[in-house]
C-alpha positions in Angstrom: 15.5 5.0 18.4 18.1 3.5 16.1 17.9 4.2 12.4 17.2 0.5 11.7 14.3 0.3 14.1 10.8 0.3 12.5 7.6 1.6 13.9 4.3 0.1 12.8 3.8 -2.6 10.2 5.5 -1.2 7.1 7.7 -3.8 5.4 11.5 -3.1 5.4 11.5 -3.6 1.6 9.3 -0.4 1.1 11.3 2.7 0.2 10.4 6.4 -0.2 8.0 5.9 -3.0 4.4 5.1 -3.7 3.3 1.5 -2.7 0.1 -0.4 -3.2 -1.2 -3.4 -1.4 -4.4 -5.5 -1.1 -6.3 -5.7 2.1 -9.3 -7.8 3.1 -11.8 -6.1 5.5 -15.0 -8.0 6.4 -16.3 -9.5 3.2 -14.7 -7.0 0.8 -11.3 -6.4 -0.8 -9.6 -3.0 -0.9 -6.4 -1.5 -2.4 -4.3 0.5 0.0 -1.9 3.1 -1.4 0.7 5.1 0.5 3.8 7.0 -0.1 6.5 6.1 2.5 9.1 8.7 3.3 12.7 7.9 3.9 12.0 7.5 7.6 9.4 4.8 6.8 6.4 6.8 7.7 3.3 6.6 5.5 2.0 9.8 4.0 -1.0 10.3 1.8 -2.6 6.9 2.7 -5.5 6.1 0.5 -8.1 3.2 0.5 -9.8 2.4 -2.8 -12.6 -0.1 -3.3 -14.3 -2.3 -2.5 -13.5 -4.8 -5.1 -15.5 -8.0 -5.7 -12.6 -10.4 -5.0 -8.8 -10.5 -4.4 -8.1 -11.0 -8.1 -9.9 -7.8 -9.0 -8.1 -5.8 -6.2 -4.7 -7.2 -7.3 -5.5 -6.3 -11.0 -6.1 -2.7 -9.7 -2.8 -2.7 -8.0 -1.1 -3.8 -11.2 -2.9 -1.0 -13.1 -1.9 1.6 -10.6 1.7 0.5 -10.6 1.8 0.8 -14.4 0.1 4.2 -14.5 2.4 7.1 -15.2 3.3 9.4 -12.5 
């Protein structure tokens, strides 16, 4: 497989660092967090929630991105 090929659904813009996203499952909203290594593979995937609506889940993403460390 060429180095530029991707496997799965990880966006090309994600790098080897912690990333957060919002996901809608059924009637609930969740925050998905994962650390992507340099090969683009997710490690330490975590699902937090549920949140009452998309705005609440996005607010949690903002809070997590501002948190130290």
